[in-house]
N, CA, C and O of each residue as an XYZ file, in Angstrom:
404
protein
N     -17.345     32.191     23.826
C     -16.420     31.898     22.743
C     -15.434     30.788     23.094
O     -14.974     30.074     22.203
N     -15.104     30.632     24.360
C     -14.158     29.578     24.726
C     -14.684     28.205     24.330
O     -13.936     27.371     23.819
N     -15.967     27.972     24.567
C     -16.544     26.669     24.222
C     -16.430     26.415     22.717
O     -16.102     25.307     22.291
N     -16.701     27.437     21.926
C     -16.592     27.317     20.475
C     -15.168     26.934     20.072
O     -14.979     26.031     19.257
N     -14.179     27.605     20.629
C     -12.783     27.304     20.302
C     -12.428     25.872     20.694
O     -11.677     25.202     19.986
N     -12.968     25.401     21.824
C     -12.687     24.033     22.256
C     -13.283     23.034     21.266
O     -12.680     21.995     20.996
N     -14.466     23.342     20.723
C     -15.074     22.442     19.744
C     -14.224     22.355     18.482
O     -14.052     21.272     17.923
N     -13.696     23.481     18.035
C     -12.805     23.446     16.870
C     -11.543     22.666     17.194
O     -11.009     21.952     16.345
N     -11.075     22.804     18.404
C      -9.897     22.036     18.820
C     -10.171     20.544     18.759
O      -9.307     19.762     18.362
N     -11.370     20.156     19.150
C     -11.744     18.745     19.068
C     -11.785     18.249     17.634
O     -11.313     17.151     17.335
N     -12.349     19.059     16.749
C     -12.367     18.690     15.327
C     -10.946     18.593     14.778
O     -10.614     17.667     14.037
N     -10.122     19.554     15.149
C      -8.736     19.530     14.673
C      -8.000     18.296     15.183
O      -7.206     17.696     14.458
N      -8.265     17.921     16.429
C      -7.658     16.711     16.985
C      -8.082     15.467     16.220
O      -7.269     14.580     15.961
N      -9.356     15.409     15.861
C      -9.855     14.277     15.065
C      -9.192     14.252     13.690
O      -8.811     13.192     13.195
N      -9.060     15.421     13.085
C      -8.423     15.498     11.769
C      -6.977     15.003     11.840
O      -6.533     14.225     10.995
N      -6.257     15.461     12.849
C      -4.861     15.023     12.995
C      -4.778     13.515     13.209
O      -3.901     12.849     12.658
N      -5.698     12.981     14.012
C      -5.707     11.535     14.257
C      -5.969     10.773     12.960
O      -5.347      9.739     12.715
N      -6.878     11.271     12.132
C      -7.177     10.615     10.853
C      -5.953     10.616      9.955
O      -5.648      9.613      9.311
N      -5.241     11.754      9.911
C      -4.045     11.831      9.075
C      -2.944     10.903      9.583
O      -2.253     10.259      8.793
N      -2.787     10.838     10.901
C      -1.775      9.926     11.467
C      -2.105      8.480     11.106
O      -1.244      7.729     10.647
N      -3.356      8.105     11.319
C      -3.753      6.731     11.028
C      -3.638      6.433      9.535
O      -3.199      5.351      9.145
N      -4.032      7.396      8.703
C      -3.921      7.201      7.251
C      -2.468      6.956      6.874
O      -2.175      6.076      6.064
N      -1.563      7.727      7.454
C      -0.143      7.542      7.180
C       0.354      6.176      7.614
O       1.177      5.562      6.934
N      -0.146      5.702      8.747
C       0.272      4.386      9.217
C      -0.223      3.286      8.281
O       0.517      2.352      7.970
N      -1.474      3.396      7.833
C      -1.982      2.400      6.893
C      -1.248      2.480      5.560
O      -0.978      1.457      4.931
N      -0.927      3.701      5.131
C      -0.157      3.851      3.902
C       1.219      3.214      4.022
O       1.712      2.587      3.084
N       1.832      3.383      5.188
C       3.133      2.755      5.417
C       3.052      1.239      5.382
O       3.934      0.571      4.841
N       1.989      0.703      5.963
C       1.798     -0.751      5.908
C       1.596     -1.212      4.468
O       2.138     -2.239      4.058
N       0.820     -0.455      3.707
C       0.577     -0.812      2.304
C       1.894     -0.848      1.532
O       2.088     -1.706      0.671
N       2.785      0.072      1.836
C       4.074      0.121      1.139
C       4.907     -1.130      1.397
O       5.734     -1.514      0.571
N       4.685     -1.760      2.543
C       5.437     -2.979      2.876
C       4.988     -4.167      2.019
O       5.726     -5.141      1.873
N       3.799     -4.087      1.462
C       3.264     -5.167      0.643
C       3.421     -4.802     -0.830
O       2.446     -4.467     -1.503
N       4.631     -4.869     -1.313
C       4.872     -4.512     -2.710
C       4.771     -5.773     -3.565
O       5.092     -6.870     -3.108
N       4.326     -5.609     -4.798
C       4.198     -6.782     -5.660
C       5.565     -7.384     -5.965
O       6.446     -6.730     -6.523
N       5.708     -8.597     -5.597
C       6.958     -9.322     -5.887
C       6.632    -10.817     -5.893
O       5.678    -11.260     -5.253
N       7.394    -11.541     -6.584
C       7.179    -12.976     -6.655
C       7.671    -13.674     -5.396
O       8.517    -13.159     -4.665
N       7.138    -14.825     -5.169
C       7.577    -15.650     -4.047
C       8.149    -16.927     -4.637
O       7.502    -17.597     -5.441
N       9.343    -17.251     -4.239
C      10.010    -18.454     -4.730
C       9.361    -19.676     -4.089
O       9.279    -19.780     -2.865
N       8.905    -20.591     -4.924
C       8.268    -21.812     -4.419
C       9.211    -22.614     -3.534
O       8.759    -23.385     -2.687
N      10.502    -22.444     -3.718
C      11.477    -23.169     -2.901
C      11.367    -22.788     -1.426
O      11.825    -23.522     -0.550
N      10.754    -21.628     -1.159
C      10.569    -21.211      0.236
C       9.680    -22.190      0.994
O       9.712    -22.242      2.224
N       8.885    -22.965      0.256
C       7.989    -23.935      0.880
C       8.548    -25.354      0.815
O       7.829    -26.331      1.026
N       9.821    -25.445      0.523
C      10.497    -26.735      0.544
C      10.091    -27.625     -0.612
O       9.863    -27.161     -1.729
N      10.007    -28.890     -0.327
C       9.725    -29.881     -1.371
C       8.266    -30.327     -1.365
O       7.937    -31.390     -1.893
N       7.414    -29.539     -0.785
C       5.992    -29.871     -0.774
C       5.453    -29.954     -2.202
O       5.871    -29.192     -3.073
N       4.537    -30.867     -2.433
C       3.925    -30.990     -3.757
C       3.174    -29.714     -4.148
O       3.039    -29.407     -5.333
N       2.698    -28.991     -3.168
C       1.891    -27.789     -3.430
C       2.704    -26.511     -3.248
O       2.132    -25.439     -3.051
N       4.007    -26.611     -3.309
C       4.876    -25.455     -3.071
C       4.571    -24.308     -4.037
O       4.506    -23.150     -3.623
N       4.385    -24.621     -5.318
C       4.118    -23.545     -6.273
C       2.751    -22.910     -6.018
O       2.590    -21.703     -6.195
N       1.759    -23.715     -5.601
C       0.450    -23.147     -5.284
C       0.523    -22.267     -4.035
O      -0.117    -21.217     -3.970
N       1.297    -22.696     -3.055
C       1.476    -21.875     -1.850
C       2.169    -20.563     -2.188
O       1.817    -19.515     -1.646
N       3.147    -20.616     -3.075
C       3.847    -19.398     -3.487
C       2.870    -18.447     -4.180
O       2.900    -17.242     -3.930
N       2.005    -18.977     -5.049
C       1.012    -18.145     -5.724
C       0.023    -17.554     -4.723
O      -0.353    -16.388     -4.840
N      -0.395    -18.342     -3.751
C      -1.302    -17.828     -2.711
C      -0.639    -16.727     -1.889
O      -1.293    -15.762     -1.494
N       0.650    -16.874     -1.633
C       1.375    -15.842     -0.886
C       1.393    -14.538     -1.668
O       1.248    -13.463     -1.085
N       1.570    -14.621     -2.990
C       1.555    -13.428     -3.837
C       0.169    -12.790     -3.809
O       0.049    -11.569     -3.709
N      -0.868    -13.602     -3.896
C      -2.241    -13.080     -3.861
C      -2.558    -12.448     -2.511
O      -3.196    -11.398     -2.449
N      -2.116    -13.082     -1.435
C      -2.334    -12.523     -0.098
C      -1.629    -11.182      0.039
O      -2.172    -10.237      0.611
N      -0.423    -11.111     -0.488
C       0.340     -9.867     -0.475
C      -0.430     -8.761     -1.199
O      -0.549     -7.646     -0.690
N      -0.949     -9.074     -2.380
C      -1.687     -8.086     -3.179
C      -2.982     -7.684     -2.474
O      -3.336     -6.505     -2.453
N      -3.680     -8.644     -1.907
C      -4.939     -8.342     -1.206
C      -4.683     -7.478      0.025
O      -5.443     -6.553      0.312
N      -3.621     -7.783      0.741
C      -3.281     -6.993      1.930
C      -2.957     -5.560      1.544
O      -3.424     -4.616      2.181
N      -2.165     -5.404      0.509
C      -1.823     -4.057      0.032
C      -3.090     -3.298     -0.353
O      -3.250     -2.130      0.003
N      -3.979     -3.954     -1.072
C      -5.216     -3.309     -1.490
C      -6.057     -2.857     -0.307
O      -6.628     -1.767     -0.336
N      -6.139     -3.673      0.725
C      -6.938     -3.314      1.895
C      -6.309     -2.163      2.675
O      -7.016     -1.267      3.137
N      -5.001     -2.184      2.823
C      -4.337     -1.084      3.530
C      -4.441      0.219      2.744
O      -4.611      1.287      3.332
N      -4.339      0.139      1.424
C      -4.511      1.347      0.592
C      -5.932      1.882      0.713
O      -6.136      3.093      0.796
N      -6.912      0.984      0.725
C      -8.312      1.405      0.864
C      -8.537      2.077      2.213
O      -9.246      3.080      2.294
N      -7.946      1.539      3.260
C      -8.086      2.143      4.591
C      -7.454      3.525      4.610
O      -8.011      4.452      5.199
N      -6.301      3.674      3.974
C      -5.647      4.979      3.915
C      -6.524      6.000      3.181
O      -6.698      7.124      3.650
N      -7.072      5.604      2.032
C      -7.940      6.512      1.272
C      -9.177      6.900      2.082
O      -9.583      8.062      2.088
N      -9.767      5.928      2.759
C     -10.961      6.196      3.566
C     -10.654      7.215      4.663
O     -11.401      8.177      4.841
N      -9.562      7.009      5.397
C      -9.219      7.917      6.499
C      -8.874      9.310      5.993
O      -9.200     10.302      6.645
N      -8.226      9.398      4.850
C      -7.957     10.726      4.273
C      -9.264     11.404      3.864
O      -9.392     12.623      3.978
N     -10.219     10.631      3.396
C     -11.531     11.175      3.074
C     -12.254     11.684      4.315
O     -12.902     12.730      4.275
N     -12.146     10.952      5.410
C     -12.747     11.402      6.670
C     -12.120     12.718      7.094
O     -12.822     13.630      7.532
N     -10.818     12.821      6.969
C     -10.127     14.062      7.341
C     -10.630     15.227      6.497
O     -10.867     16.314      7.024
N     -10.793     15.015      5.202
C     -11.282     16.092      4.331
C     -12.702     16.502      4.714
O     -13.037     17.687      4.696
N     -13.523     15.535      5.057
C     -14.897     15.859      5.457
C     -14.926     16.612      6.775
O     -15.737     17.521      6.952
N     -14.056     16.246      7.697
C     -13.968     16.992      8.957
C     -13.527     18.429      8.707
O     -14.009     19.351      9.366
N     -12.623     18.622      7.768
C     -12.192     19.981      7.423
C     -13.360     20.768      6.837
O     -13.513     21.955      7.123
N     -14.177     20.121      6.025
C     -15.357     20.782      5.457
C     -16.308     21.204      6.569
O     -16.837     22.315      6.545
N     -16.529     20.329      7.538
C     -17.394     20.664      8.682
C     -16.794     21.826      9.452
O     -17.506     22.752      9.840
N     -15.497     21.781      9.673
C     -14.814     22.846     10.414
C     -15.013     24.196      9.718
O     -15.336     25.194     10.362
N     -14.817     24.211      8.397
C     -14.976     25.461      7.643
C     -16.428     25.941      7.677
O     -16.678     27.145      7.742
N     -17.375     25.021      7.635
C     -18.788     25.405      7.696
C     -19.114     26.034      9.049
O     -19.879     26.996      9.116
N     -18.543     25.504     10.119
C     -18.761     26.069     11.453
C     -18.189     27.483     11.525
O     -18.831     28.394     12.048
N     -16.991     27.658     11.001
C     -16.351     28.975     11.028
C     -17.180     29.977     10.224
O     -17.414     31.099     10.674
N     -17.615     29.574      9.055
C     -18.428     30.476      8.226
C     -19.755     30.810      8.908
O     -20.194     31.959      8.866
N     -20.393     29.833      9.529
C     -21.659     30.088     10.236
C     -21.434     31.036     11.406
O     -22.252     31.921     11.658
N     -20.335     30.856     12.116
C     -20.030     31.732     13.238
C     -19.775     33.161     12.755
O     -20.230     34.119     13.380
N     -19.057     33.301     11.655
C     -18.816     34.641     11.093
C     -20.133     35.292     10.691
O     -20.350     36.475     10.949
N     -21.006     34.524     10.063
C     -22.306     35.055      9.651
C     -23.132     35.461     10.868
O     -23.816     36.485     10.837
N     -23.076     34.678     11.930
C     -23.809     35.014     13.154
C     -23.276     36.293     13.785
O     -24.048     37.147     14.221
N     -21.967     36.422     13.831
C     -21.361     37.629     14.403
C     -21.744     38.845     13.558
O     -22.085     39.897     14.098
N     -21.687     38.700     12.244
C     -22.069     39.815     11.368
C     -23.527     40.204     11.555
O     -23.864     41.388     11.554
N     -24.397     39.201     11.717
C     -25.819     39.472     11.912
C     -26.056     40.196     13.238
O     -26.893     41.096     13.311
N     -25.334     39.815     14.268
C     -25.479     40.458     15.574
C     -24.978     41.895     15.508
O     -25.614     42.794     16.058
N     -23.862     42.123     14.851
C     -23.302     43.470     14.733
C     -24.179     44.381     13.892
O     -24.221     45.591     14.114
N     -24.880     43.797     12.924
C     -25.732     44.590     12.037
C     -26.954     45.136     12.773
O     -27.573     46.098     12.317
N     -27.300     44.539     13.892
C     -28.497     44.982     14.631
C     -28.247     46.225     15.333
O     -29.138     46.745     16.004
């Protein structure tokens, strides 16, 4: 039984790591909020307004990617929990089958 408990501990460790990483990506996504960029930030360049628009697009794309990473990692955590529950249920069924003999 000790080996079995260690395996669940490993799954739980993976789940916690996924949640931590998901939170970190979510925090990064929060830093990329939609806001305008003043073209004056690029000085008197002829392409200042285009650079400002590109900065806004980069901001939006970055936010989207960090949000996608957060969703993916939370999905991995949920799937690991499903595996964990399946292992527990299989172990209970095995114990019941052994006791029934």
